[in-house]
Backbone and ligand atoms as CSV (ligand in chain L), in Angstrom:
chain,resi,resn,atom,element,x,y,z
A,1,MET,N,N,10.955,134.282,130.797
A,1,MET,CA,C,10.913,132.881,130.354
A,1,MET,C,C,11.763,132.717,129.084
A,2,CYS,N,N,11.470,133.644,128.171
A,2,CYS,CA,C,12.197,133.603,126.908
A,2,CYS,C,C,13.710,133.736,127.144
A,3,THR,N,N,14.083,134.646,128.071
A,3,THR,CA,C,15.507,134.867,128.350
A,3,THR,C,C,16.149,133.612,128.949
A,4,ILE,N,N,15.395,132.918,129.826
A,4,ILE,CA,C,15.952,131.699,130.441
A,4,ILE,C,C,16.223,130.657,129.356
A,5,ILE,N,N,15.264,130.470,128.467
A,5,ILE,CA,C,15.448,129.468,127.398
A,5,ILE,C,C,16.639,129.849,126.525
A,6,GLU,N,N,16.685,131.158,126.196
A,6,GLU,CA,C,17.814,131.627,125.361
A,6,GLU,C,C,19.144,131.358,126.056
A,7,THR,N,N,19.188,131.623,127.372
A,7,THR,CA,C,20.427,131.421,128.129
A,7,THR,C,C,20.826,129.951,128.146
A,8,LEU,N,N,19.814,129.067,128.396
A,8,LEU,CA,C,20.099,127.628,128.413
A,8,LEU,C,C,20.635,127.180,127.056
A,9,PHE,N,N,19.979,127.684,126.000
A,9,PHE,CA,C,20.373,127.303,124.646
A,9,PHE,C,C,21.819,127.752,124.379
A,10,TYR,N,N,22.122,128.999,124.835
A,10,TYR,CA,C,23.479,129.539,124.640
A,10,TYR,C,C,24.509,128.663,125.367
A,11,CYS,N,N,24.164,128.260,126.639
A,11,CYS,CA,C,25.095,127.447,127.431
A,11,CYS,C,C,25.359,126.114,126.758
A,12,LYS,N,N,24.253,125.492,126.208
A,12,LYS,CA,C,24.409,124.181,125.566
A,12,LYS,C,C,25.348,124.330,124.360
A,13,ARG,N,N,25.069,125.388,123.545
A,13,ARG,CA,C,25.888,125.579,122.339
A,13,ARG,C,C,27.353,125.825,122.711
A,14,ASN,N,N,27.537,126.612,123.772
A,14,ASN,CA,C,28.890,126.966,124.207
A,14,ASN,C,C,29.654,125.734,124.696
A,15,SER,N,N,28.957,124.871,125.472
A,15,SER,CA,C,29.652,123.678,125.978
A,15,SER,C,C,29.985,122.737,124.820
A,16,GLU,N,N,29.082,122.707,123.796
A,16,GLU,CA,C,29.396,121.879,122.617
A,16,GLU,C,C,30.662,122.407,121.942
A,17,ASN,N,N,30.743,123.749,121.856
A,17,ASN,CA,C,31.927,124.351,121.227
A,17,ASN,C,C,33.192,123.987,121.980
A,18,ILE,N,N,33.090,124.068,123.325
A,18,ILE,CA,C,34.267,123.740,124.141
A,18,ILE,C,C,34.671,122.286,123.888
A,19,PHE,N,N,33.635,121.406,123.823
A,19,PHE,CA,C,33.910,119.980,123.609
A,19,PHE,C,C,34.588,119.769,122.248
A,20,VAL,N,N,34.058,120.445,121.211
A,20,VAL,CA,C,34.626,120.298,119.857
A,20,VAL,C,C,36.064,120.821,119.853
A,21,ASN,N,N,36.286,121.996,120.504
A,21,ASN,CA,C,37.648,122.551,120.544
A,21,ASN,C,C,38.610,121.598,121.247
A,22,TYR,N,N,38.104,120.940,122.317
A,22,TYR,CA,C,38.947,119.997,123.061
A,22,TYR,C,C,39.321,118.812,122.169
A,23,GLN,N,N,38.325,118.362,121.364
A,23,GLN,CA,C,38.606,117.243,120.443
A,23,GLN,C,C,39.668,117.645,119.422
A,24,ILE,N,N,39.572,118.881,118.894
A,24,ILE,CA,C,40.564,119.357,117.914
A,24,ILE,C,C,41.943,119.425,118.569
A,25,TYR,N,N,41.968,119.910,119.831
A,25,TYR,CA,C,43.244,120.006,120.570
A,25,TYR,C,C,43.890,118.624,120.702
A,26,LEU,N,N,43.067,117.632,121.115
A,26,LEU,CA,C,43.605,116.273,121.292
A,26,LEU,C,C,44.112,115.713,119.957
A,27,ALA,N,N,43.340,115.944,118.887
A,27,ALA,CA,C,43.739,115.451,117.563
A,27,ALA,C,C,45.085,116.049,117.177
A,28,ASN,N,N,45.265,117.350,117.479
A,28,ASN,CA,C,46.542,117.998,117.138
A,28,ASN,C,C,47.690,117.410,117.934
A,29,VAL,N,N,47.437,117.193,119.241
A,29,VAL,CA,C,48.505,116.671,120.102
A,29,VAL,C,C,48.951,115.302,119.615
A,30,PHE,N,N,47.970,114.442,119.260
A,30,PHE,CA,C,48.333,113.060,118.944
A,30,PHE,C,C,48.695,112.851,117.473
A,31,ASN,N,N,48.159,113.700,116.585
A,31,ASN,CA,C,48.421,113.450,115.159
A,31,ASN,C,C,49.555,114.275,114.581
A,32,SER,N,N,49.790,115.471,115.128
A,32,SER,CA,C,50.775,116.330,114.479
A,32,SER,C,C,52.172,115.754,114.689
A,33,PRO,N,N,52.950,115.623,113.616
A,33,PRO,CA,C,54.285,115.073,113.793
A,33,PRO,C,C,55.167,116.039,114.562
A,34,PHE,N,N,56.027,115.489,115.384
A,34,PHE,CA,C,56.947,116.280,116.179
A,34,PHE,C,C,58.006,116.869,115.248
A,35,LYS,N,N,58.140,118.191,115.269
A,35,LYS,CA,C,59.073,118.856,114.353
A,35,LYS,C,C,60.511,118.668,114.840
A,36,MET,N,N,61.328,118.085,113.983
A,36,MET,CA,C,62.707,117.787,114.396
A,36,MET,C,C,63.693,118.746,113.732
A,37,ASN,N,N,64.793,119.004,114.424
A,37,ASN,CA,C,65.908,119.754,113.840
A,37,ASN,C,C,66.978,118.750,113.424
A,38,LEU,N,N,67.165,118.613,112.116
A,38,LEU,CA,C,68.064,117.587,111.585
A,38,LEU,C,C,69.181,118.237,110.786
A,39,HIS,N,N,70.367,117.660,110.909
A,39,HIS,CA,C,71.543,118.280,110.279
A,39,HIS,C,C,72.238,117.306,109.337
A,40,ILE,N,N,72.608,117.807,108.163
A,40,ILE,CA,C,73.421,117.024,107.226
A,40,ILE,C,C,74.791,117.690,107.170
A,41,ILE,N,N,75.833,116.879,107.399
A,41,ILE,CA,C,77.197,117.411,107.342
A,41,ILE,C,C,77.980,116.642,106.282
A,42,ASN,N,N,78.485,117.366,105.322
A,42,ASN,CA,C,79.330,116.762,104.288
A,42,ASN,C,C,80.770,117.219,104.457
A,43,GLY,N,N,81.687,116.288,104.238
A,43,GLY,CA,C,83.104,116.588,104.398
A,43,GLY,C,C,83.789,116.935,103.083
A,44,PRO,N,N,85.110,116.746,103.052
A,44,PRO,CA,C,85.932,117.271,101.953
A,44,PRO,C,C,85.544,116.756,100.572
A,45,ASN,N,N,85.619,117.674,99.642
A,45,ASN,CA,C,85.409,117.452,98.208
A,45,ASN,C,C,83.954,117.231,97.813
A,46,LEU,N,N,83.067,117.079,98.785
A,46,LEU,CA,C,81.661,116.843,98.425
A,46,LEU,C,C,80.998,118.113,97.883
A,47,ASN,N,N,81.693,119.238,97.996
A,47,ASN,CA,C,81.233,120.463,97.322
A,47,ASN,C,C,81.381,120.337,95.797
A,48,LEU,N,N,82.109,119.301,95.348
A,48,LEU,CA,C,82.309,119.107,93.911
A,48,LEU,C,C,81.261,118.189,93.282
A,49,LEU,N,N,80.309,117.737,94.096
A,49,LEU,CA,C,79.258,116.855,93.561
A,49,LEU,C,C,78.554,117.531,92.389
A,50,GLY,N,N,78.341,116.751,91.336
A,50,GLY,CA,C,77.637,117.293,90.165
A,50,GLY,C,C,78.543,118.084,89.258
A,51,ILE,N,N,79.783,118.328,89.692
A,51,ILE,CA,C,80.704,119.162,88.903
A,51,ILE,C,C,81.840,118.290,88.348
A,52,ARG,N,N,82.393,117.396,89.208
A,52,ARG,CA,C,83.496,116.531,88.789
A,52,ARG,C,C,83.113,115.060,89.014
A,53,GLN,N,N,83.766,114.150,88.288
A,53,GLN,CA,C,83.588,112.695,88.409
A,53,GLN,C,C,82.121,112.240,88.493
A,54,PRO,N,N,81.267,112.667,87.542
A,54,PRO,CA,C,79.846,112.264,87.603
A,54,PRO,C,C,79.661,110.747,87.490
A,55,GLU,N,N,80.614,110.063,86.838
A,55,GLU,CA,C,80.499,108.602,86.693
A,55,GLU,C,C,80.569,107.904,88.049
A,56,LEU,N,N,81.197,108.542,89.017
A,56,LEU,CA,C,81.349,107.951,90.360
A,56,LEU,C,C,80.315,108.487,91.345
A,57,TYR,N,N,80.065,109.816,91.283
A,57,TYR,CA,C,79.224,110.433,92.313
A,57,TYR,C,C,77.943,111.076,91.767
A,58,GLY,N,N,77.645,110.847,90.470
A,58,GLY,CA,C,76.411,111.389,89.900
A,58,GLY,C,C,76.578,112.801,89.362
A,59,SER,N,N,75.509,113.293,88.719
A,59,SER,CA,C,75.632,114.584,88.027
A,59,SER,C,C,74.810,115.679,88.708
A,60,ARG,N,N,74.390,115.425,89.943
A,60,ARG,CA,C,73.552,116.408,90.625
A,60,ARG,C,C,74.330,117.120,91.730
A,61,THR,N,N,74.149,118.428,91.837
A,61,THR,CA,C,74.819,119.143,92.928
A,61,THR,C,C,74.084,118.828,94.239
A,62,PHE,N,N,74.796,118.913,95.353
A,62,PHE,CA,C,74.128,118.611,96.622
A,62,PHE,C,C,73.100,119.685,96.949
A,63,GLU,N,N,73.391,120.925,96.545
A,63,GLU,CA,C,72.466,122.035,96.831
A,63,GLU,C,C,71.095,121.756,96.204
A,64,SER,N,N,71.128,121.223,94.969
A,64,SER,CA,C,69.858,120.934,94.279
A,64,SER,C,C,69.150,119.754,94.967
A,65,TYR,N,N,69.919,118.751,95.354
A,65,TYR,CA,C,69.314,117.598,96.037
A,65,TYR,C,C,68.767,118.009,97.409
A,66,PHE,N,N,69.462,118.939,98.051
A,66,PHE,CA,C,69.045,119.387,99.384
A,66,PHE,C,C,67.655,120.052,99.334
A,67,LEU,N,N,67.396,120.811,98.257
A,67,LEU,CA,C,66.074,121.446,98.111
A,67,LEU,C,C,64.993,120.361,98.039
A,68,GLN,N,N,65.297,119.267,97.312
A,68,GLN,CA,C,64.350,118.147,97.216
A,68,GLN,C,C,64.104,117.523,98.597
A,69,LEU,N,N,65.194,117.362,99.368
A,69,LEU,CA,C,65.055,116.772,100.710
A,69,LEU,C,C,64.181,117.662,101.604
A,70,GLN,N,N,64.418,118.987,101.520
A,70,GLN,CA,C,63.628,119.900,102.367
A,70,GLN,C,C,62.145,119.810,102.015
A,71,ASN,N,N,61.878,119.606,100.720
A,71,ASN,CA,C,60.510,119.483,100.250
A,71,ASN,C,C,59.904,118.149,100.713
A,72,GLN,N,N,60.716,117.114,100.672
A,72,GLN,CA,C,60.259,115.765,101.055
A,72,GLN,C,C,59.974,115.675,102.560
A,73,PHE,N,N,60.753,116.430,103.362
A,73,PHE,CA,C,60.593,116.375,104.824
A,73,PHE,C,C,60.140,117.745,105.337
A,74,LYS,N,N,59.038,118.229,104.732
A,74,LYS,CA,C,58.515,119.574,105.009
A,74,LYS,C,C,58.198,119.807,106.485
A,75,ASN,N,N,57.830,118.737,107.190
A,75,ASN,CA,C,57.423,118.909,108.592
A,75,ASN,C,C,58.594,119.107,109.537
A,76,HIS,N,N,59.803,119.028,108.986
A,76,HIS,CA,C,60.996,119.128,109.836
A,76,HIS,C,C,61.922,120.231,109.321
A,77,SER,N,N,62.807,120.697,110.203
A,77,SER,CA,C,63.815,121.674,109.768
A,77,SER,C,C,65.103,120.918,109.477
A,78,ILE,N,N,65.567,121.055,108.247
A,78,ILE,CA,C,66.796,120.340,107.849
A,78,ILE,C,C,67.852,121.380,107.487
A,79,TYR,N,N,69.030,121.218,108.053
A,79,TYR,CA,C,70.131,122.151,107.829
A,79,TYR,C,C,71.274,121.417,107.136
A,80,TYR,N,N,72.007,122.170,106.304
A,80,TYR,CA,C,73.111,121.552,105.568
A,80,TYR,C,C,74.400,122.337,105.798
A,81,PHE,N,N,75.485,121.592,106.042
A,81,PHE,CA,C,76.787,122.222,106.264
A,81,PHE,C,C,77.846,121.395,105.552
A,82,GLN,N,N,78.768,122.075,104.869
A,82,GLN,CA,C,79.873,121.364,104.211
A,82,GLN,C,C,81.162,122.094,104.512
A,83,SER,N,N,82.210,121.307,104.774
A,83,SER,CA,C,83.539,121.912,104.908
A,83,SER,C,C,84.597,120.935,104.418
A,84,ASN,N,N,85.689,121.500,103.932
A,84,ASN,CA,C,86.839,120.678,103.520
A,84,ASN,C,C,87.863,120.558,104.639
A,85,VAL,N,N,87.558,121.162,105.794
A,85,VAL,CA,C,88.552,121.265,106.867
A,85,VAL,C,C,88.122,120.421,108.081
A,86,GLU,N,N,88.998,119.528,108.497
A,86,GLU,CA,C,88.683,118.579,109.577
A,86,GLU,C,C,88.235,119.290,110.862
A,87,GLY,N,N,89.019,120.296,111.299
A,87,GLY,CA,C,88.706,120.997,112.555
A,87,GLY,C,C,87.373,121.731,112.487
A,88,ILE,N,N,87.056,122.248,111.313
A,88,ILE,CA,C,85.770,122.973,111.167
A,88,ILE,C,C,84.605,121.986,111.271
A,89,LEU,N,N,84.792,120.784,110.729
A,89,LEU,CA,C,83.744,119.752,110.855
A,89,LEU,C,C,83.557,119.379,112.333
A,90,ILE,N,N,84.679,119.288,113.054
A,90,ILE,CA,C,84.610,118.937,114.484
A,90,ILE,C,C,83.923,120.063,115.274
A,91,ASP,N,N,84.295,121.318,114.974
A,91,ASP,CA,C,83.635,122.455,115.650
A,91,ASP,C,C,82.122,122.411,115.411
A,92,LYS,N,N,81.722,122.093,114.194
A,92,LYS,CA,C,80.292,122.042,113.856
A,92,LYS,C,C,79.601,120.939,114.660
A,93,LEU,N,N,80.271,119.776,114.776
A,93,LEU,CA,C,79.679,118.674,115.563
A,93,LEU,C,C,79.506,119.090,117.021
A,94,HIS,N,N,80.510,119.814,117.571
A,94,HIS,CA,C,80.397,120.295,118.963
A,94,HIS,C,C,79.238,121.289,119.093
A,95,GLU,N,N,79.076,122.129,118.069
A,95,GLU,CA,C,78.044,123.186,118.111
A,95,GLU,C,C,76.628,122.588,118.111
A,96,ILE,N,N,76.405,121.584,117.249
A,96,ILE,CA,C,75.022,121.081,117.086
A,96,ILE,C,C,74.774,119.757,117.815
A,97,GLY,N,N,75.866,119.111,118.237
A,97,GLY,CA,C,75.770,117.710,118.676
A,97,GLY,C,C,74.990,117.450,119.943
A,98,PHE,N,N,74.646,118.531,120.698
A,98,PHE,CA,C,73.922,118.312,121.951
A,98,PHE,C,C,72.467,118.760,121.853
A,99,ASN,N,N,72.109,119.413,120.731
A,99,ASN,CA,C,70.730,119.890,120.569
A,99,ASN,C,C,70.029,119.310,119.349
A,100,SER,N,N,70.813,118.864,118.370
A,100,SER,CA,C,70.208,118.336,117.145
A,100,SER,C,C,69.399,117.075,117.460
A,101,ASP,N,N,68.330,116.875,116.684
A,101,ASP,CA,C,67.539,115.643,116.840
A,101,ASP,C,C,68.095,114.515,115.970
A,102,GLY,N,N,69.081,114.828,115.155
A,102,GLY,CA,C,69.697,113.784,114.337
A,102,GLY,C,C,70.697,114.378,113.370
A,103,ILE,N,N,71.816,113.693,113.230
A,103,ILE,CA,C,72.872,114.179,112.338
A,103,ILE,C,C,73.166,113.104,111.300
A,104,ILE,N,N,73.275,113.530,110.050
A,104,ILE,CA,C,73.701,112.629,108.977
A,104,ILE,C,C,75.070,113.125,108.547
A,105,ILE,N,N,76.057,112.248,108.594
A,105,ILE,CA,C,77.402,112.696,108.243
A,105,ILE,C,C,77.992,111.850,107.114
A,106,ASN,N,N,78.498,112.555,106.108
A,106,ASN,CA,C,79.350,111.929,105.100
A,106,ASN,C,C,80.678,112.676,105.207
A,107,ALA,N,N,81.617,112.072,105.903
A,107,ALA,CA,C,82.883,112.767,106.174
A,107,ALA,C,C,83.873,112.611,105.023
A,108,GLY,N,N,83.405,112.103,103.867
A,108,GLY,CA,C,84.282,111.963,102.704
A,108,GLY,C,C,85.513,111.148,103.075
A,109,GLY,N,N,86.670,111.577,102.584
A,109,GLY,CA,C,87.919,110.859,102.827
A,109,GLY,C,C,88.308,110.789,104.297
A,110,TYR,N,N,87.841,111.758,105.119
A,110,TYR,CA,C,88.166,111.725,106.562
A,110,TYR,C,C,87.574,110.505,107.258
A,111,THR,N,N,86.539,109.919,106.626
A,111,THR,CA,C,85.930,108.699,107.177
A,111,THR,C,C,87.013,107.667,107.490
A,112,HIS,N,N,87.987,107.568,106.573
A,112,HIS,CA,C,88.968,106.491,106.633
A,112,HIS,C,C,90.251,106.880,107.365
A,113,THR,N,N,90.321,108.129,107.837
A,113,THR,CA,C,91.578,108.587,108.450
A,113,THR,C,C,91.397,109.278,109.805
A,114,SER,N,N,90.176,109.785,110.072
A,114,SER,CA,C,90.065,110.747,111.177
A,114,SER,C,C,89.613,110.137,112.505
A,115,VAL,N,N,90.602,109.863,113.359
A,115,VAL,CA,C,90.308,109.468,114.736
A,115,VAL,C,C,89.589,110.632,115.430
A,116,ALA,N,N,89.977,111.869,115.064
A,116,ALA,CA,C,89.430,113.062,115.738
A,116,ALA,C,C,87.936,113.239,115.455
A,117,ILE,N,N,87.499,112.985,114.227
A,117,ILE,CA,C,86.053,113.094,113.953
A,117,ILE,C,C,85.321,111.959,114.679
A,118,GLY,N,N,85.950,110.773,114.702
A,118,GLY,CA,C,85.369,109.662,115.480
A,118,GLY,C,C,85.211,110.056,116.947
A,119,ASP,N,N,86.242,110.682,117.526
A,119,ASP,CA,C,86.180,111.112,118.933
A,119,ASP,C,C,85.065,112.142,119.142
A,120,ALA,N,N,84.913,113.049,118.173
A,120,ALA,CA,C,83.855,114.076,118.285
A,120,ALA,C,C,82.483,113.400,118.286
A,121,LEU,N,N,82.294,112.408,117.424
A,121,LEU,CA,C,81.005,111.700,117.386
A,121,LEU,C,C,80.748,110.966,118.704
A,122,ALA,N,N,81.833,110.416,119.279
A,122,ALA,CA,C,81.677,109.686,120.553
A,122,ALA,C,C,81.262,110.635,121.677
A,123,SER,N,N,81.637,111.914,121.562
A,123,SER,CA,C,81.410,112.853,122.663
A,123,SER,C,C,80.038,113.533,122.614
A,124,ILE,N,N,79.349,113.461,121.485
A,124,ILE,CA,C,78.062,114.175,121.380
A,124,ILE,C,C,76.892,113.248,121.716
A,125,THR,N,N,75.707,113.848,121.906
A,125,THR,CA,C,74.559,113.035,122.337
A,125,THR,C,C,73.554,112.767,121.217
A,126,ALA,N,N,73.588,113.562,120.155
A,126,ALA,CA,C,72.604,113.386,119.071
A,126,ALA,C,C,72.848,112.060,118.346
A,127,PRO,N,N,71.759,111.419,117.885
A,127,PRO,CA,C,71.957,110.205,117.080
A,127,PRO,C,C,72.558,110.560,115.725
A,128,VAL,N,N,73.521,109.735,115.289
A,128,VAL,CA,C,74.231,110.030,114.033
A,128,VAL,C,C,74.090,108.851,113.071
A,129,ILE,N,N,73.850,109.172,111.807
A,129,ILE,CA,C,73.863,108.151,110.749
A,129,ILE,C,C,74.956,108.518,109.745
A,130,GLU,N,N,75.794,107.535,109.447
A,130,GLU,CA,C,76.889,107.730,108.472
A,130,GLU,C,C,76.375,107.355,107.081
A,131,VAL,N,N,76.603,108.245,106.128
A,131,VAL,CA,C,76.151,107.984,104.750
A,131,VAL,C,C,77.333,108.080,103.795
A,132,HIS,N,N,77.371,107.155,102.831
A,132,HIS,CA,C,78.312,107.260,101.711
A,132,HIS,C,C,77.543,107.082,100.416
A,133,ILE,N,N,77.841,107.948,99.469
A,133,ILE,CA,C,77.141,107.893,98.177
A,133,ILE,C,C,77.538,106.616,97.437
A,134,SER,N,N,78.836,106.322,97.429
A,134,SER,CA,C,79.316,105.120,96.739
A,134,SER,C,C,79.361,103.953,97.726
A,135,ASN,N,N,79.462,102.747,97.174
A,135,ASN,CA,C,79.602,101.567,98.029
A,135,ASN,C,C,81.080,101.417,98.389
A,136,ILE,N,N,81.435,101.939,99.554
A,136,ILE,CA,C,82.853,101.952,99.948
A,136,ILE,C,C,83.436,100.531,100.043
A,137,TYR,N,N,82.565,99.534,100.230
A,137,TYR,CA,C,83.053,98.145,100.369
A,137,TYR,C,C,83.351,97.498,99.014
A,138,ALA,N,N,82.916,98.148,97.946
A,138,ALA,CA,C,83.217,97.634,96.604
A,138,ALA,C,C,84.401,98.403,96.012
A,139,ARG,N,N,85.015,99.243,96.808
A,139,ARG,CA,C,86.120,100.077,96.313
A,139,ARG,C,C,87.451,99.639,96.948
A,140,GLU,N,N,88.447,100.498,96.886
A,140,GLU,CA,C,89.787,100.129,97.385
A,140,GLU,C,C,89.721,99.708,98.861
A,141,PRO,N,N,90.583,98.769,99.274
A,141,PRO,CA,C,90.550,98.277,100.665
A,141,PRO,C,C,90.643,99.403,101.710
A,142,PHE,N,N,91.406,100.476,101.427
A,142,PHE,CA,C,91.533,101.519,102.469
A,142,PHE,C,C,90.204,102.216,102.748
A,143,ARG,N,N,89.226,102.070,101.818
A,143,ARG,CA,C,87.910,102.693,102.061
A,143,ARG,C,C,86.987,101.782,102.873
A,144,HIS,N,N,87.423,100.552,103.155
A,144,HIS,CA,C,86.572,99.631,103.919
A,144,HIS,C,C,86.607,99.949,105.408
A,145,GLN,N,N,87.603,100.733,105.803
A,145,GLN,CA,C,87.770,101.086,107.223
A,145,GLN,C,C,87.115,102.446,107.488
A,146,SER,N,N,86.282,102.518,108.549
A,146,SER,CA,C,85.703,103.811,108.944
A,146,SER,C,C,85.959,104.045,110.426
A,147,TYR,N,N,86.481,105.232,110.746
A,147,TYR,CA,C,86.682,105.603,112.156
A,147,TYR,C,C,85.400,106.165,112.775
A,148,LEU,N,N,84.339,106.232,111.948
A,148,LEU,CA,C,83.094,106.858,112.406
A,148,LEU,C,C,82.023,105.830,112.787
A,149,SER,N,N,82.000,104.720,112.022
A,149,SER,CA,C,80.855,103.783,112.099
A,149,SER,C,C,80.518,103.323,113.513
A,150,ARG,N,N,81.532,103.054,114.323
A,150,ARG,CA,C,81.256,102.521,115.671
A,150,ARG,C,C,80.482,103.509,116.546
A,151,HIS,N,N,80.491,104.797,116.157
A,151,HIS,CA,C,79.780,105.817,116.943
A,151,HIS,C,C,78.436,106.189,116.302
A,152,CYS,N,N,78.041,105.440,115.257
A,152,CYS,CA,C,76.820,105.778,114.516
A,152,CYS,C,C,75.733,104.739,114.748
A,153,LYS,N,N,74.484,105.206,114.642
A,153,LYS,CA,C,73.342,104.295,114.798
A,153,LYS,C,C,73.205,103.406,113.576
A,154,ALA,N,N,73.574,103.927,112.397
A,154,ALA,CA,C,73.450,103.145,111.165
A,154,ALA,C,C,74.449,103.671,110.150
A,155,VAL,N,N,74.738,102.824,109.173
A,155,VAL,CA,C,75.624,103.213,108.068
A,155,VAL,C,C,74.907,102.861,106.773
A,156,ILE,N,N,74.844,103.830,105.857
A,156,ILE,CA,C,74.211,103.595,104.548
A,156,ILE,C,C,75.261,103.896,103.486
A,157,ALA,N,N,75.555,102.909,102.641
A,157,ALA,CA,C,76.579,103.119,101.606
A,157,ALA,C,C,76.112,102.532,100.288
A,158,GLY,N,N,76.364,103.261,99.202
A,158,GLY,CA,C,76.105,102.719,97.869
A,158,GLY,C,C,74.718,103.002,97.336
A,159,ALA,N,N,73.919,103.777,98.034
A,159,ALA,CA,C,72.555,104.078,97.568
A,159,ALA,C,C,72.512,105.401,96.803
A,160,GLY,N,N,73.678,105.944,96.476
A,160,GLY,CA,C,73.707,107.249,95.794
A,160,GLY,C,C,73.207,108.334,96.736
A,161,LEU,N,N,72.717,109.429,96.166
A,161,LEU,CA,C,72.223,110.523,97.012
A,161,LEU,C,C,71.011,110.092,97.835
A,162,SER,N,N,70.277,109.075,97.354
A,162,SER,CA,C,69.093,108.599,98.102
A,162,SER,C,C,69.456,108.148,99.508
A,163,GLY,N,N,70.727,107.821,99.740
A,163,GLY,CA,C,71.163,107.425,101.085
A,163,GLY,C,C,70.815,108.491,102.121
A,164,TYR,N,N,70.885,109.770,101.737
A,164,TYR,CA,C,70.559,110.854,102.675
A,164,TYR,C,C,69.057,110.826,103.010
A,165,SER,N,N,68.255,110.534,101.988
A,165,SER,CA,C,66.809,110.474,102.201
A,165,SER,C,C,66.450,109.282,103.103
A,166,PHE,N,N,67.100,108.136,102.859
A,166,PHE,CA,C,66.845,106.956,103.702
A,166,PHE,C,C,67.226,107.272,105.161
A,167,ALA,N,N,68.343,107.964,105.327
A,167,ALA,CA,C,68.790,108.307,106.684
A,167,ALA,C,C,67.768,109.228,107.363
A,168,LEU,N,N,67.243,110.192,106.618
A,168,LEU,CA,C,66.239,111.094,107.202
A,168,LEU,C,C,64.977,110.316,107.574
A,169,GLN,N,N,64.618,109.340,106.740
A,169,GLN,CA,C,63.442,108.513,107.066
A,169,GLN,C,C,63.662,107.775,108.384
A,170,LEU,N,N,64.860,107.228,108.550
A,170,LEU,CA,C,65.154,106.504,109.801
A,170,LEU,C,C,65.067,107.444,111.000
A,171,LEU,N,N,65.619,108.650,110.852
A,171,LEU,CA,C,65.656,109.586,111.983
A,171,LEU,C,C,64.275,110.136,112.323
A,172,THR,N,N,63.391,110.257,111.319
A,172,THR,CA,C,62.097,110.901,111.569
A,172,THR,C,C,61.012,109.910,111.975
A,173,GLN,N,N,61.282,108.602,111.797
A,173,GLN,CA,C,60.286,107.624,112.252
A,173,GLN,C,C,60.434,107.424,113.754
A,174,GLN,N,N,59.336,106.989,114.373
A,174,GLN,CA,C,59.401,106.667,115.805
A,174,GLN,C,C,60.104,105.320,115.944
A,175,ASN,N,N,61.356,105.339,116.247
A,175,ASN,CA,C,62.082,104.077,116.400
A,175,ASN,C,C,63.347,104.340,117.217
A,176,ASP,N,N,64.209,103.364,117.273
A,176,ASP,CA,C,65.418,103.478,118.083
A,176,ASP,C,C,66.407,104.485,117.526
A,177,PHE,N,N,66.193,104.932,116.277
A,177,PHE,CA,C,67.138,105.866,115.670
A,177,PHE,C,C,66.928,107.272,116.204
A,178,SER,N,N,65.657,107.581,116.597
A,178,SER,CA,C,65.428,108.934,117.111
A,178,SER,C,C,65.900,108.963,118.565
A,179,LYS,N,N,66.083,110.164,119.061
A,179,LYS,CA,C,66.633,110.371,120.410
A,179,LYS,C,C,65.845,109.642,121.482
L,1,CA2,O1,O,80.998,107.579,98.695
L,1,CA2,C1,C,81.121,108.539,99.455
L,1,CA2,O2,O,80.200,109.265,99.781
L,1,CA2,C2,C,82.510,108.901,99.962
L,1,CA2,O3,O,82.364,109.371,101.299
L,1,CA2,C3,C,83.023,109.979,99.067
L,1,CA2,C4,C,84.465,110.381,99.396
L,1,CA2,C5,C,85.376,109.166,99.460
L,1,CA2,O4,O,86.657,109.542,99.880
L,1,CA2,C6,C,84.821,108.119,100.406
L,1,CA2,O5,O,85.679,106.999,100.374
L,1,CA2,C7,C,83.430,107.693,99.995
L,1,CA2,C8,C,85.020,111.310,98.327
L,1,CA2,C9,C,84.222,112.531,98.148
L,1,CA2,C10,C,84.682,113.175,96.898
L,1,CA2,O6,O,83.576,113.796,96.324
L,1,CA2,C11,C,83.698,114.189,95.043
L,1,CA2,C12,C,82.511,114.493,94.419
L,1,CA2,C13,C,82.534,114.884,93.125
L,1,CA2,C14,C,83.738,115.011,92.460
L,1,CA2,C15,C,84.901,114.717,93.104
L,1,CA2,C16,C,84.891,114.311,94.404
C-alpha cells in the first residue's frame, strides 16, 4: 500500500517537473532573441578615425567604438572589417553577403565613385545599411551622389559614430530591415 502511494506521488511530482520544464522550453523559444551575425565594413581612410581630422570625424578610434558596440549588442555576433582597397572590399562582400544577417557599410570615398561596389551590393542577398559619419549632404556636391544607396535598405548620415549603433538597432529589431 505504502509503495503504491509512494509511486503515485512520484509520478505526480515527475509529471509536474515535465510540465515546468516544458514551460521553460516555451519561454526560451519565444523570449530568447535570435542571435544574428552582423558585419560592419569600413572603406578607405576610416582606419585613420581618431588619429587625423578629429574636427570632422571625431577623436575616437573605430576599434574603441567597436568594443562599445559589441557590448551594446551582446546577444549578437558583430564582426568588423576595414580595407583601403576597392577589390578587397568587394571580395569581402562576396564572402559574407549570402550568409550575413545584416551588413553596415561605410565605403568612405568609394561611396561617390564605385560602380563596382554598387554592383557587389546589388548581387548579394543580405540586407545592407549605408552609414556616413558626416552629413554628406551638407558637404561638397560630389559627396551628395552615392553609387551604393539604391542597393541599401536605409542610409544614415551625419549622426557621427552613433550612426553605426542606429543601423544595428534597425537590423536587430523585428522589422523590414531584417532578412
Ligand atoms: O562621413 C563619412 O563617413 C564618409 O564616408 C567619410 C569619407 C568621405 O569620403 C565620405 O564622403 C563621407 C572619408 C573617410 C576619411 O576618414 C578619415 C578619418 C579620419 C581622418 C581622415 C580621414
